KELUMRO-294437 format. One line per 2 residues: number of its first residue (from 1); their letters; for each residue x, y, z of C-alpha. Coordinates in pm, whole numbers, plus 50000, padded with zeros to 5 digits. Example, Ala and Ser with C-alpha at 12.3 -4.5 7.8 and 13.67 -1.06 7.14 Angstrom:
1 = as = 51230,49550,50780 | 51367,49894,50714
END
This chain:
1 = mi = 37593,67159,17009 | 37231,67266,17123
3 = nt = 37079,66954,17214 | 36667,67062,17217
5 = sp = 36380,66817,17259 | 36269,66644,16932
7 = ll = 35894,66718,16820 | 35762,66406,16742
9 = ey = 35773,66257,17062 | 35539,66543,17182
11 = vn = 35294,66524,16926 | 35311,66130,16938
13 = dn = 35249,66150,17320 | 34943,66390,17279
15 = hd = 34786,66224,16955 | 34757,66583,16785
17 = iq = 34934,66884,16688 | 34879,67037,17045
19 = gi = 35190,66872,17141 | 35368,67127,16906
21 = tq = 35270,67408,17186 | 35428,67215,17471
23 = wr = 35697,67146,17261 | 35786,67503,17173
25 = si = 35762,67608,17521 | 36030,67325,17613
27 = ve = 36262,67410,17363 | 36254,67775,17407
29 = qq = 36358,67702,17785 | 36590,67434,17620
31 = ln = 36719,67754,17408 | 36747,68010,17678
33 = ea = 36950,67795,17928 | 37189,67738,17667
35 = fd = 37259,68113,17551 | 37260,68188,17970
37 = hg = 37532,67934,17936 | 37743,68065,17662
39 = sp = 37597,67950,17344 | 37660,68154,17083
41 = ir = 37355,68370,16989 | 37439,68297,16593
43 = di = 37364,67908,16697 | 37088,67984,16923
45 = ir = 36831,68192,16672 | 36932,67915,16356
47 = tr = 36883,67675,16604 | 36515,67796,16662
49 = sn = 36465,67867,16300 | 36519,67497,16239
51 = li = 36308,67375,16526 | 36017,67601,16372
53 = dq = 36121,67472,16035 | 36026,67112,16178
55 = al = 35698,67211,16304 | 35586,67419,16014
57 = tf = 35687,67093,15766 | 35475,66852,16032
59 = lw = 35190,67092,16013 | 35209,67111,15591
61 = nh = 35230,66727,15573 | 34948,66711,15837
63 = ae = 34727,66948,15588 | 34815,66691,15318
65 = ld = 34993,67004,15147 | 35327,66749,15069
67 = qe = 35040,66594,14796 | 35029,66909,14587
69 = df = 35280,67116,14362 | 35338,67381,14610
71 = gl = 35617,67526,14817 | 35619,67659,15164
73 = fa = 35918,67946,15193 | 36013,68134,15501
75 = vg = 36077,68512,15412 | 36181,68817,15606
77 = gy = 36401,68753,15909 | 36306,68377,15903
79 = gr = 36420,68334,15556 | 36772,68441,15667
81 = qe = 36702,68216,15963 | 36715,68538,16220
83 = ml = 36482,68417,16462 | 36438,68586,16844
85 = py = 36186,68422,17099 | 35926,68611,16979
87 = sd = 36012,68697,16605 | 35727,68685,16352
89 = vd = 35735,68363,16142 | 35653,68515,15801
91 = im = 35610,68271,15540 | 35479,68219,15178
93 = vl = 35306,67944,15006 | 35360,67985,14634
95 = sk = 35209,67769,14364 | 35263,67797,14007
97 = de = 34851,67873,13943 | 34605,67978,14105
99 = lt = 34446,67759,14367 | 34212,67482,14307
101 = es = 33881,67494,14554 | 34005,67171,14716
103 = qe = 34355,67306,14714 | 34255,67635,14866
105 = kk = 34058,67378,15151 | 34377,67229,15216
107 = vt = 34571,67566,15266 | 34311,67703,15471
109 = sf = 34363,67422,15700 | 34704,67445,15727
111 = is = 34683,67844,15812 | 34431,67731,16099
113 = sl = 34702,67460,16213 | 34926,67786,16292
115 = wd = 34690,67990,16455 | 34547,67693,16667
117 = vg = 34921,67585,16827 | 34911,67931,17000
119 = nf = 35277,68013,17012 | 35329,68105,16653
121 = kp = 35308,68462,16517 | 35284,68395,16193
123 = gi = 35265,68627,15871 | 35151,68428,15604
125 = sv = 35097,68541,15215 | 34945,68266,14950
127 = rs = 35091,68369,14605 | 35103,68177,14207
129 = ip = 35366,68261,14015 | 35185,68533,13831
131 = sc = 35042,68692,14152 | 35370,68739,14238
133 = fe = 35513,68904,13974 | 35239,69134,14006
135 = qa = 35272,69208,14351 | 35661,69221,14299
137 = tn = 35628,69465,14053 | 35425,69747,14277
139 = dl = 35572,69652,14604 | 35921,69687,14720
141 = tv = 35854,69516,15053 | 35700,69211,14876
143 = at = 36029,69217,14622 | 36248,69256,14902
145 = tl = 36114,68955,15072 | 36124,68741,14776
147 = ie = 36517,68804,14743 | 36561,68603,15094
149 = ar = 36267,68380,15029 | 36374,68005,15143
151 = li = 36194,67701,15063 | 36126,67490,15379
153 = tg = 35921,67216,15225 | 35755,67164,14896
155 = dp = 35816,67138,14533 | 36206,67191,14495
157 = hl = 36129,67324,14105 | 35981,67624,14286
159 = ik = 36294,67709,14422 | 36430,67940,14154
161 = wp = 36111,68158,14150 | 36133,68414,14397
163 = rr = 36475,68558,14284 | 36393,68496,13916
165 = iv = 36089,68749,13989 | 36278,68986,14146
167 = sq = 36556,69002,13859 | 36266,69062,13586
169 = tw = 36068,69289,13805 | 36327,69540,13929
171 = td = 36660,69639,13750 | 36988,69696,13996
173 = rt = 36913,70066,13945 | 36548,70086,14036
175 = ff = 36590,69802,14289 | 36899,70069,14471
177 = da = 36716,70363,14396 | 36420,70252,14583
179 = km = 36587,70087,14900 | 36800,70411,14928
181 = de = 36504,70605,14933 | 36362,70390,15200
183 = qa = 36651,70377,15422 | 36633,70755,15402
185 = rr = 36276,70768,15524 | 36376,70521,15793
187 = ya = 36635,70762,15928 | 36425,71041,15934
189 = qh = 36215,70863,16164 | 36498,70837,16400
191 = nn = 36636,71194,16398 | 36901,71064,16151
193 = te = 37159,70986,16395 | 37268,70655,16594
195 = sn = 37226,70840,16939 | 36917,70864,17025
197 = le = 36814,70798,17393 | 36600,70550,17377
199 = pd = 36712,70381,17017 | 36527,70124,16800
201 = ik = 36780,69853,16748 | 36635,69745,16439
203 = na = 36529,70007,16258 | 36720,70319,16368
205 = pg = 37067,70422,16176 | 37320,70165,16241
207 = gi = 37060,69892,16362 | 37020,69547,16213
209 = rd = 36795,69692,15926 | 37124,69870,15806
211 = in = 37302,69513,15795 | 36984,69372,15609
213 = qi = 37029,69672,15339 | 37368,69565,15273
215 = gw = 37231,69187,15224 | 36937,69329,14991
217 = ia = 37145,69533,14740 | 37459,69282,14700
219 = kr = 37201,68967,14705 | 36969,69099,14426
221 = hf = 37297,69196,14226 | 37532,68935,14297
223 = rv = 37261,68640,14346 | 37463,68517,14604
225 = nr = 37278,68356,14945 | 37536,68480,15216
227 = iy = 37683,68799,15269 | 38004,68580,15349
229 = dl = 37994,68495,14968 | 38061,68867,14870
231 = vh = 38428,68859,15016 | 38511,68625,14743
233 = lg = 38364,68840,14492 | 38576,69157,14634
235 = fi = 38256,69359,14729 | 38355,69331,15099
237 = se = 38652,69278,15274 | 38732,69011,15561
239 = fe = 38724,69269,15796 | 38488,69458,15719
241 = ls = 38270,69128,15723 | 38405,69054,16075
243 = vl = 38299,69372,16186 | 37957,69347,16064
245 = ed = 37911,69011,16196 | 38039,69135,16529
247 = ae = 37780,69381,16575 | 37543,69151,16426
249 = nf = 37572,68941,16684 | 37564,69213,16963
251 = lw = 37251,69370,16825 | 37102,69032,16823
253 = ei = 37168,68951,17194 | 37018,69255,17292
255 = rh = 36704,69165,17077 | 36705,68863,17279
257 = hl = 36710,68993,17610 | 36474,69273,17521
259 = hr = 36214,68966,17395 | 36240,68773,17722
261 = lt = 36208,69094,17934 | 35896,69168,17734
263 = kr = 35771,68886,17620 | 35700,69016,17261
265 = de = 35866,69103,17001 | 36021,69455,17143
267 = nr = 36304,69641,16916 | 36327,69969,17115
269 = ll = 36584,70022,17396 | 36396,70212,17623
271 = fd = 36511,70355,17964 | 36243,70044,18110
273 = yq = 36505,69795,17992 | 36883,69960,17958
275 = rd = 36983,69881,18326 | 36880,69535,18330
277 = ia = 37025,69420,17970 | 37343,69637,18086
279 = ak = 37347,69389,18394 | 37276,69099,18135
281 = fg = 37612,69221,17957 | 37767,69205,18282
283 = yn = 37805,69587,18351 | 37767,69637,18675
285 = re = 37843,69925,18947 | 38155,69916,19174
287 = dd = 38179,70121,19480 | 38349,70432,19300
289 = hh = 38115,70447,19007 | 37794,70642,18983
291 = pn = 37426,70479,18997 | 37398,70484,18648
293 = yp = 37739,70391,18522 | 37664,70055,18411
295 = ie = 37391,70193,18165 | 37627,70448,18013
297 = qf = 37912,70207,17944 | 37661,69939,17804
299 = mk = 37533,70258,17546 | 37867,70337,17481
301 = ry = 37910,69985,17341 | 37564,70030,17160
303 = yr = 37633,70350,16991 | 38002,70290,16884
305 = ta = 37881,69951,16698 | 37563,70114,16561
307 = qq = 37836,70428,16424 | 38042,70100,16289
309 = vs = 37721,69949,16141 | 37620,70290,15965
311 = tl = 37965,70377,15866 | 38029,70047,15658
313 = ne = 37628,70033,15538 | 37720,70413,15362
315 = ml = 38059,70286,15244 | 37955,69961,15077
317 = la = 37656,70095,14909 | 37866,70411,14770
319 = yf = 38105,70149,14658 | 37808,69969,14526
321 = ne = 37681,70283,14358 | 38007,70350,14234
323 = sv = 38099,70061,14069 | 37777,69917,13952
325 = it = 37482,70164,13923 | 37671,70494,13795
327 = pr = 37861,70344,13525 | 37543,70159,13328
329 = lp = 37392,70544,13344 | 37338,70601,12983
331 = ny = 37587,70812,12838 | 37771,70819,13120
333 = er = 38135,70886,13110 | 38386,70912,13394
335 = ki = 38478,71284,13490 | 38848,71296,13628
337 = es = 39029,71613,13729 | 39410,71617,13896
339 = in = 39423,71818,14166 | 39771,71729,14302
341 = eh = 39980,71428,14343 | 39814,71296,14606
343 = fk = 39426,71356,14492 | 39235,71351,14196
345 = lv = 38847,71456,14186 | 38625,71122,14011
347 = dg = 38279,71229,13955 | 38311,71512,14183
349 = kl = 38448,71297,14496 | 38778,71286,14603
351 = av = 39005,71029,14495 | 39363,70900,14561
353 = qh = 39577,70924,14278 | 39735,70556,14383
355 = hk = 39678,70322,14657 | 39941,70359,14823
357 = if = 39898,70755,14912 | 39860,70741,15269
359 = se = 40139,70467,15339 | 40381,70662,15159
361 = np = 40255,71019,15261 | 40050,71020,15584
363 = sa = 40019,71383,15600 | 39761,71291,15261
365 = il = 39516,71162,15585 | 39471,71523,15692
367 = ei = 39509,71681,15369 | 39199,71491,15206
369 = fy = 38980,71666,15503 | 39145,72004,15434
371 = ll = 39045,71978,15086 | 38703,71881,15164
373 = an = 38672,72164,15428 | 38819,72434,15150
375 = rp = 38681,72346,14848 | 38282,72325,14834
377 = ei = 38247,72172,14485 | 38371,71860,14613
379 = eg = 38118,71620,14696 | 38234,71353,14891
381 = ir = 38499,71111,14907 | 38492,70797,14688
383 = ar = 38436,70488,14864 | 38758,70276,14762
385 = tl = 38939,70600,14926 | 38744,70567,15237
387 = rl = 38815,70200,15273 | 39178,70285,15239
389 = lt = 39154,70611,15462 | 38987,70405,15771
391 = la = 39262,70146,15741 | 39538,70422,15747
393 = ak = 39334,70629,16032 | 39455,70347,16262
395 = ri = 39848,70403,16205 | 39811,70796,16367
397 = dq = 40045,70785,16667 | 40207,71044,16885
399 = sy = 40504,71085,16607 | 40228,71162,16362
401 = ra = 40081,71388,16623 | 40376,71559,16661
403 = np = 40452,71630,16306 | 40460,72019,16260
405 = an = 40289,71960,15899 | 40044,71746,16029
407 = qa = 39965,71998,16279 | 39934,72289,16021
409 = lf = 39726,72075,15831 | 39468,72017,16125
411 = ma = 39466,72382,16185 | 39396,72508,15883
413 = ii = 39039,72226,15898 | 38996,72427,16202
415 = rs = 39034,72744,16021 | 38837,72640,15729
417 = ph = 38541,72901,15636 | 38331,72650,15444
419 = rl = 38244,72298,15550 | 38374,72253,15920
421 = ye = 38110,72064,16071 | 38044,71808,15772
423 = tm = 38434,71746,15783 | 38453,71672,16135
425 = va = 38206,71432,16131 | 38368,71265,15847
427 = mk = 38674,71301,16025 | 38533,71136,16323
429 = ry = 38332,70865,16126 | 38649,70742,15951
431 = gv = 38856,70729,16269 | 39107,71022,16198
433 = lg = 38950,71281,16472 | 38978,71009,16723
435 = ny = 39306,70891,16668 | 39478,71246,16603
437 = ip = 39342,71361,16936 | 39291,71048,17157
439 = af = 39085,71200,17460 | 38825,71249,17200
441 = gq = 38838,70886,17075 | 38775,70800,17454
443 = il = 38415,70997,17413 | 38312,70826,17113
445 = gl = 37947,70696,17181 | 37953,70839,17572
447 = mq = 37620,70914,17669 | 37497,71068,17998
449 = yd = 37192,70870,18124 | 36932,71142,18163
451 = lf = 36676,71339,17982 | 36872,71680,17935
453 = hi = 37209,71525,17741 | 37012,71385,17425
455 = yt = 37331,71357,17254 | 37616,71149,17308
457 = vd = 37919,71345,17391 | 38108,71342,17056
459 = ah = 37798,71409,16885 | 37748,71734,17117
461 = tl = 38028,71864,17058 | 38053,71821,16702
463 = ll = 37713,71991,16704 | 37842,72296,16934
465 = ir = 38065,72351,16625 | 37805,72331,16332
467 = nl = 37597,72569,16600 | 37924,72807,16609
469 = nr = 37962,72804,16226 | 37617,72904,16172
471 = fk = 37615,73208,16362 | 37770,73359,16075
473 = ep = 37511,73238,15806 | 37264,73513,15740
475 = ef = 36961,73227,15784 | 37033,73170,16139
477 = ak = 37145,73546,16207 | 36752,73588,16205
479 = dy = 36701,73365,16459 | 37035,73449,16645
481 = pv = 37049,73851,16596 | 37261,73941,16921
483 = vs = 37482,73628,16940 | 37527,73616,16550
485 = sv = 37650,73969,16553 | 37918,73877,16841
487 = fq = 38022,73605,16695 | 38148,73780,16344
489 = rl = 38337,74025,16574 | 38544,73727,16711
491 = vr = 38865,73806,16576 | 39019,73461,16616
493 = rd = 38709,73181,16606 | 38958,72902,16632
495 = iv = 38957,72972,16968 | 38617,72932,17072
497 = fl = 38620,72619,16814 | 38892,72496,17010
499 = aa = 38714,72517,17327 | 38450,72346,17159
501 = lf = 38617,72074,17092 | 38756,72033,17430
503 = hd = 38473,72135,17662 | 38355,71830,17754
505 = ia = 38638,71573,17627 | 38709,71485,18015
507 = kg = 38400,71324,18019 | 38325,70947,18170
509 = rg = 38684,71023,18351 | 38582,71131,18693
511 = gd = 38690,71427,18828 | 38581,71771,18759
513 = hs = 38590,71791,18360 | 38616,72125,18305
515 = el = 38928,72113,18467 | 39052,71784,18311
517 = ga = 38997,71955,17980 | 39116,72251,17983
519 = ed = 39494,72105,18099 | 39426,71865,17750
521 = ai = 39344,72213,17586 | 39672,72358,17662
523 = ef = 39876,72091,17601 | 39697,72090,17247
525 = cq = 39755,72482,17201 | 40093,72473,17294
527 = ah = 40173,72177,17065 | 39980,72354,16772
529 = gf = 40169,72708,16818 | 39928,72922,17037
531 = te = 40103,73166,17225 | 40043,73178,17631
533 = re = 39789,73439,17655 | 39588,73219,17355
535 = cn = 39644,72900,17561 | 39500,73056,17862
537 = lv = 39205,73220,17708 | 39069,72862,17550
539 = aw = 39150,72713,17884 | 38939,72956,18075
541 = li = 38672,72935,17824 | 38666,72532,17897
543 = qn = 38677,72589,18278 | 38410,72854,18272
545 = hl = 38166,72700,17997 | 37897,72659,18262
547 = lm = 37919,72984,18402 | 37721,73206,18185
549 = sm = 37434,72933,18155 | 37387,72878,18563
551 = ta = 37379,73230,18626 | 37110,73334,18415
553 = qk = 36897,72994,18454 | 36970,72970,18863
555 = kd = 37033,73334,18946 | 36822,73679,18953
557 = is = 37015,73851,18693 | 36803,74163,18738
559 = dp = 37005,74201,19071 | 37264,74470,18970
561 = dv = 37509,74284,19234 | 37459,73942,19076
563 = vk = 37518,74108,18725 | 37818,74282,18876
565 = af = 38009,73943,19018 | 37941,73805,18687
567 = ae = 38116,74074,18503 | 38395,74085,18739
569 = kl = 38486,73692,18712 | 38481,73773,18295
571 = gd = 38708,74063,18306 | 38677,74218,17984
573 = me = 38463,74246,17667 | 38702,73955,17510
575 = hl = 38585,73724,17742 | 38247,73800,17755
577 = dy = 38214,73785,17388 | 38398,73459,17382
579 = ly = 38171,73256,17634 | 37833,73394,17512
581 = tl = 37869,73265,17156 | 38003,72922,17318
583 = tv = 37729,72894,17584 | 37414,72980,17341
585 = ad = 37606,72707,17078 | 37614,72454,17385
587 = in = 37276,72473,17518 | 37150,72433,17148
589 = at = 37388,72104,17114 | 37282,71987,17437
591 = np = 36891,71948,17366 | 36730,72203,17126
593 = kl = 36335,72149,17248 | 36516,72328,17589
595 = wn = 36583,72636,17416 | 36337,72868,17396
597 = tw = 36290,73233,17349 | 36271,73255,17734
599 = rs = 36582,73109,17773 | 36745,73330,17513
601 = sl = 36619,73626,17658 | 36824,73533,17963
603 = mr = 37121,73487,17821 | 37078,73808,17593
605 = ql = 36982,73997,17892 | 37260,73875,18097
607 = yt = 37485,73949,17818 | 37392,74312,17801
609 = ha = 37389,74384,18162 | 37752,74248,18171
611 = rd = 37879,74436,17874 | 37734,74791,18037
613 = vi = 37941,74718,18349 | 38237,74642,18197
615 = rs = 38211,74918,17940 | 38115,75148,18264
617 = gl = 38441,75012,18463 | 38461,74737,18689
619 = er = 38574,74936,18969 | 38292,75138,18951
621 = pv = 38034,75059,19278 | 37659,75027,19165
623 = dy = 37485,75315,19241 | 37205,75172,19320
625 = qm = 36985,75534,19385 | 37060,75643,18987
627 = li = 36938,75353,18878 | 36634,75338,19068
629 = ed = 36550,75710,18950 | 36651,75625,18603
631 = tk = 36394,75339,18621 | 36099,75566,18753
633 = fs = 36171,75854,18491 | 36178,75591,18196
635 = as = 35859,75453,18317 | 35703,75787,18425
637 = ev = 35784,75890,18056 | 35536,75606,17942
639 = lv = 35274,75719,18176 | 35261,76083,18193
641 = ne = 35036,76131,17885 | 34786,75865,18054
643 = fp = 34757,75965,18418 | 34884,76265,18654
645 = le = 35241,76194,18828 | 35078,76263,19170
647 = qv = 34875,75933,19083 | 35144,75767,18957
649 = ek = 35351,75850,19264 | 35128,75727,19509
651 = vw = 35098,75405,19382 | 35530,75377,19383
653 = qe = 35532,75489,19738 | 35372,75186,19832
655 = lg = 35651,75030,19681 | 36036,74954,19792
657 = de = 36395,75022,19633 | 36406,74668,19554
659 = yf = 36062,74664,19289 | 36273,74948,19111
661 = lk = 36614,74787,19107 | 36472,74454,18966
663 = es = 36175,74543,18741 | 36235,74711,18407
665 = ad = 36039,75062,18301 | 35817,74868,18042
667 = ei = 35739,74644,18333 | 35692,74889,18608
669 = aw = 35453,75107,18359 | 35249,74812,18257
671 = ht = 35188,74702,18644 | 35121,75101,18713
673 = ra = 34851,75144,18424 | 34660,74836,18540
675 = il = 34680,74926,18919 | 34533,75269,18798
677 = qh = 34298,75166,18590 | 34174,74883,18832
679 = gd = 34107,75137,19108 | 33918,75070,19449
681 = np = 33788,74724,19249 | 33877,74440,19552
683 = ap = 33856,74150,19290 | 34213,74048,19198
685 = lv = 34310,74182,18896 | 34479,73931,18649
687 = lm = 34665,74085,18302 | 34845,73870,18014
689 = ra = 35064,73969,17762 | 35334,73802,17579
691 = hr = 35696,73842,17748 | 35898,74114,17627
693 = ka = 35934,74163,17237 | 36249,73901,17280
695 = aq = 36051,73602,17414 | 35743,73548,17200
697 = da = 35675,73177,17332 | 35691,73300,17693
699 = vq = 35390,73464,17882 | 35402,73721,18163
701 = if = 35091,73700,18426 | 35062,74004,18616
703 = iy = 34844,73949,18966 | 34718,74239,19159
705 = tq = 34566,74137,19494 | 34535,74175,19876
707 = dq = 34825,73958,20036 | 34721,73627,20155
709 = pn = 34882,73341,20343 | 34873,73061,20014
711 = lf = 34894,73337,19731 | 35190,73166,19577
713 = at = 35072,72825,19644 | 34740,72902,19516
715 = tv = 34831,73071,19201 | 35116,72797,19083
717 = ai = 34830,72519,19142 | 34609,72714,18875
719 = ld = 34889,72763,18672 | 34957,72385,18686
721 = rm = 34610,72315,18645 | 34620,72544,18325
723 = nl = 34918,72388,18163 | 35141,72634,18238
725 = dv = 35475,72583,18320 | 35620,72855,18561
727 = qd = 35982,72979,18468 | 36024,73313,18670
729 = ar = 35815,73434,18969 | 35865,73740,19193
731 = ii = 35621,73861,19451 | 35634,74222,19573
733 = ta = 35398,74316,19885 | 35302,74671,19894
735 = tk = 35277,74886,20220 | 34896,74805,20230
737 = af = 34917,74465,20227 | 34849,74395,19857
739 = sl = 35064,74215,19628 | 35231,74264,19296
741 = dt = 35331,73910,19132 | 35453,73883,18822
743 = yv = 35474,73548,18647 | 35658,73422,18347
745 = vl = 35543,73104,18233 | 35545,72867,17920
747 = dr = 35229,72730,17783 | 35261,72361,17682
749 = fg = 35003,72410,17409 | 35104,72742,17297
751 = tl = 34792,72868,17234 | 34698,73133,17534
753 = lt = 34785,73433,17380 | 34616,73335,17040
755 = dp = 34316,73174,17167 | 34098,73448,17379
757 = er = 33837,73167,17485 | 34142,72985,17684
759 = ee = 34295,73354,17791 | 33967,73414,17970
761 = tv = 33920,73081,18155 | 34275,73103,18285
763 = kt = 34191,73449,18437 | 33877,73340,18539
765 = al = 34049,73044,18721 | 34282,73277,18923
767 = vk = 34052,73541,19002 | 33783,73265,19149
769 = al = 34069,73090,19355 | 34236,73390,19475
771 = se = 33922,73561,19574 | 33857,73246,19826
773 = sd = 34138,73304,20013 | 34025,73036,20252
775 = ky = 34074,72781,19994 | 34361,72629,19850
777 = pg = 34290,72414,19544 | 34498,72148,19615
779 = lm = 34690,71949,19342 | 34605,71798,19039
781 = qr = 34655,71418,19017 | 34875,71330,18718
783 = ri = 35047,70986,18590 | 35429,71075,18597
785 = pr = 35544,71021,18228 | 35722,70664,18150
787 = ql = 36069,70811,18119 | 36113,70988,18419
789 = rh = 36010,70711,18655 | 36360,70530,18546
791 = fd = 36559,70820,18726 | 36666,70810,19092
793 = ie = 36720,71159,19164 | 36871,71263,19496
795 = nt = 36645,71525,19704 | 36850,71808,19850
797 = vd = 36760,72122,20019 | 36989,72398,20096
799 = it = 36879,72711,20261 | 37165,72984,20317
801 = ln = 37084,73382,20427 | 37115,73649,20163
803 = ea = 37219,73938,20432 | 37171,74220,20129
805 = lg = 36797,74111,20089 | 36748,74014,20447
807 = qn = 36573,73676,20289 | 36663,73313,20328
809 = mv = 36762,73127,19985 | 36627,72783,19954
811 = ei = 36790,72584,19667 | 36599,72252,19600
813 = st = 36701,71998,19347 | 36459,71709,19272
815 = ld = 36329,71490,19036 | 36085,71693,18780
817 = qp = 35720,71562,18798 | 35409,71680,18769
819 = gl = 35256,71961,18997 | 35632,71968,19122
821 = la = 35627,72360,19164 | 35280,72351,19309
823 = ri = 35337,72070,19566 | 35662,72306,19681
825 = gg = 35430,72627,19737 | 35180,72407,19939
827 = lf = 35488,72320,20177 | 35597,72684,20216
829 = mm = 35219,72769,20250 | 35184,72535,20536
831 = qg = 35534,72613,20732 | 35404,72987,20727
833 = ld = 35674,73149,20485 | 35634,73418,20225
835 = ih = 35789,73355,19870 | 35946,73688,19753
837 = sa = 36065,73536,19391 | 36143,73210,19253
839 = ri = 36355,73085,18943 | 36267,72758,18799
841 = at = 36501,72590,18609 | 36394,72222,18437
843 = lg = 36696,72066,18302 | 36593,71734,18148
845 = ek = 36461,71484,18435 | 36602,71689,18719
847 = ae = 36439,72044,18863 | 36644,72285,19025
849 = di = 36458,72539,19143 | 36541,72864,19377
851 = ff = 36306,73087,19635 | 36396,73390,19817
853 = vt = 36160,73358,20140 | 36085,73507,20498
855 = kk = 35857,73461,20767 | 35543,73613,20754
857 = dg = 35689,73916,20976 | 35930,73950,20692
859 = tp = 36251,73837,20880 | 36423,73577,20730
861 = lt = 36463,73267,20942 | 36697,73145,21229
863 = ds = 36981,72886,21208 | 36768,72659,21418
865 = es = 36439,72756,21232 | 36589,72692,20912
867 = ev = 36768,72346,21016 | 36383,72224,21102
869 = fv = 36287,72371,20781 | 36510,72206,20522
871 = aq = 36431,71872,20738 | 36063,71876,20664
873 = lk = 36090,71987,20295 | 36348,71727,20227
875 = aa = 36113,71436,20384 | 35793,71613,20178
877 = ld = 36048,71547,19847 | 36115,71214,19969
879 = ea = 35789,71107,20021 | 35666,71209,19677
881 = sn = 35983,71042,19510 | 35858,70744,19691
883 = qv = 35499,70777,19535 | 35702,70815,19190
885 = ss = 35882,70506,19244 | 35543,70309,19322
887 = qs = 35433,70404,18972 | 35710,70235,18819
END
């Protein structure tokens, strides 16, 4: 029993309605204390609603409205008695007829008193019954609120009118269709998924609105006041009701904490609040846990709850449509087609022949998905059958998994040429996939607290399978021409599908998830009839599923040694083809916003270079001189009709072998042409073009200027000011102390090459800054984006000696932030180091950048110099991180 202070005591003590303000503050404190001491959230929100009823009744009487034939109705969440600390108090004043002047004054006095009290957030409508009819007819929101209108005080004869109005203005079908369209629009606003990183727990799929939706449609038809009453009508089972109520309690508790944290009606579970709310639910970090473990466990519970809610929403509303709406359509005739002894088609959807199918023939649990995947004309599964299926899925055990018939059915689904992704999603949604592969059940709802992995692990895994399947479809082959042709050459696509299914299945267990996932996959493949060689190939793909992306993004793939080392790890074209398709699909399923034509071109270049190495023979050593000569010859063929070869050779003599090994013939021709046309002009030369034909959203910027100590730092500072994100940098210093620098940048606005004025602005800024070699433009101060402030990334700096290049490789991992590269460039400049090339990789909130550097005399740092430099660079990064923390 929750005890709260009586209202009249405070009103009488203050001799006016201002006592309500003090009373409301005190009872809110008492409710918070009751919740903190374990009172159920359902009791808390109902008690709050009852207390608000008291206050409004007092104000109603105070305005002498109790002397009129009006009704004061609670609507919206207040109508359902679901009141959180900062919820809107939505009310409707209903009268039989239009108000007289004296009545309007009383209503105005009542409304004014609500605002005078100060700690209510009222949403008020004043309607007569005729106007209510008119508004409900034209406004779905008004009709919806009337369904749950609850009389607080006033004329009891009005209590029947809100629902009567809805019944007369909307039919079952028009209301159902309108609410389903509204839900579809709401889902689209939240990416049609329950697993957003910062979900709206009220409006997103699987949120409170999904539970409300069931109530609105059912209450409109069955004329009941509570969802519980639907149990007796057979619309919902006791089990389904308990699932919904548990989910609703959990979501209400989250909203309660959000309201208290933000002191407003907040429904978004932002990064700003997730850590605090996880702690409120008792998720705390143990010694062996990583820092974000509590958040990930709390969000895992949220995502699983949201999926339960959205699944029940889908199933119950489909049942309503099939049992109430469709049979009442004009000229409706049920179409039934028998498929086999287990299943039939009813109006295009699968249904069981009788309700004991799954208990008498357990293999039918997988057979229904086999039919779904292999018969494109099937539109889905009937709601009654889904209910039986979700219960039957709970009985899948080891003996079921060991049954050869069930194993054959599962592999037949994996090998289906049609709707594999949709079928796998359904298997997950209705509990079959997680029970058939228990390790998959463990990753349901598992998230990683970062900005790189924007989906839960289970959602990401199935999206990966979807992406693989799309590679054989013509519309996607246009966007992925090389990988699509490679995928269609694969002899055994089921191998890459199983690698996809298991590649992240061991996340959350601790240890190396690639190794643990490979072990799970081998056991699964052995049980499902794969040969030893096939098992090993699946396991190898899982163990190495990050190899290609890490090589392409973190290493210089124009270096023949890098490509040869990568090719040697693969060994043959079969491993390369499987890994390439898996990698491209994986990156796109991790975070589509991070996939661009620059990353695409990196993967394609690595694939084609590795293919050439494998085809020419892995045992064959790299012939550097031949590569240099071939590149020069190809470039000279482009230039031969424009310049005398002796002029071309004169430019090339100033450049070292590394330049011709790492630059393409096309780029060399572009550089050489520009240098010769520039002549003896001492001003810096700046050119721009799209990055090759393969990466149209990436821009190459070529700079030819006198070498200077702050060249890299100045350039990246200017590029940052111009809203250009550097992806790759290569600095070549000619023997005459001129520098040839090529930067690959992504344009945040996408207008650099289409807006001549902006292009000229960037060129002018670079020329001006590089001409003033004694001035460093410094950093542009910008506030760090909100989401980034909540990540505590450990700053790491590693430095190693690349003996072949005679350069130090500096690897930096830190929090991504505005101006980071310019800041790092300034630090290198202050240490007197020359940057020869850079590879920039931003993975969500983390920046992982690699720089190849030497001292000014071209020699690498000694061990002692390296130690000092690492300490200085890490200290500077730590200082920058502290500045970020101060903004949080």
